[in-house]
N, C-alpha and C positions, 0 to 999 in steps of 0.2 A: 406439401401437406397442410392441411388446415385443422387446427384443434377445435374441439367442440366448445361452445360458449358455456360459461358458468351459469347456474340457474338465477343467482341474484347478484347485483352490484351495488356498490356504495360510492358516494363521492370521496375523492382522495383528499380534498381540501387544498390541492395544488392545482392551479389552472392549467398548466401545460400537461399535467399527468392525466387529468380526467377521472374516469371511474375506474375502480379495482373490484376484484371479486369480493363479495361481502365477507367471506370468511378469512381474508388476508388481514393480519394485524397491521396497524399503522404505528410506527414508533420512530423516534429520533435515532439517527445513526450513531450518536454518541453512546447509546445504550447497547449497541450490537457488537462493538469491538473496542479495544484499547488502541488509542492513537499515540504513537511514539514520534517525536520530532527532535530536531536538532540540527546541528551544523555538520561540516565536513572537516576531517582532520587537515591541518594546514598544508596546502600543496607546496609551500615554500620550505618545508622540512622533508628532504629526501629520505630520512630515516623512518618516515611514516608510511611511505608507499613502495609498491613492487614487492610486497610480501606474499603470504599465502592465505590471508583472511579475505574472503569475498566482500567487496564493497558494492552494494546495490545502489544504482543511481538511475535517474529517468532514462539515460541512454541505454539501459539494459532492458527496459520495459517495452520492447518492440515485439515480443513473443508471449504466448500464453503462459508458458512456464520458463523461468529462468533457472538454467542448470549451472551456469557459470557467469561470472561478471567480467566486465572489460577491465575493471580496476581491482587491485587487491591492496589491502593495508598490512602493515607489520604488527607485532605485538606492541611496538613503541607507539604506533598510530592509535592503539586503544587507550593509551594514556591521555591523549588529547580528547577527553570525554565531553565534548560539546554536543554529544549524540547518545542515544540509548541503543543497545544492541537488542535486536529482535530474536526471537527463538527460531531455530531451525524448522523449515518447512511452513513458515507462517506466510500469511497473504501480505502482499505489499501494494500500496498505492503510492504514486509519486505526484507531488505537487510542487510547482515552483512559484514562489511569490516575489 
């Protein structure tokens, strides 16, 4: 199925992206959502793992919607707060640096 062309286009300002429909706003991603980052509770502490709290990691991001995670942490794992907890049903992006 081919979608009809928009009546007018503008330059995106990004070489690899090219032109965008004129009515589409161009904004930096940092203004579109809140980015939460952090670390992982220590895998060396068994009291932090195999609990009931889902722990989303890149290995869970192979499907469109994550219904459950491979790893789960315990309430004790929440104490090791090198991370921030996201709200239920929020979008997740994974990046490894």
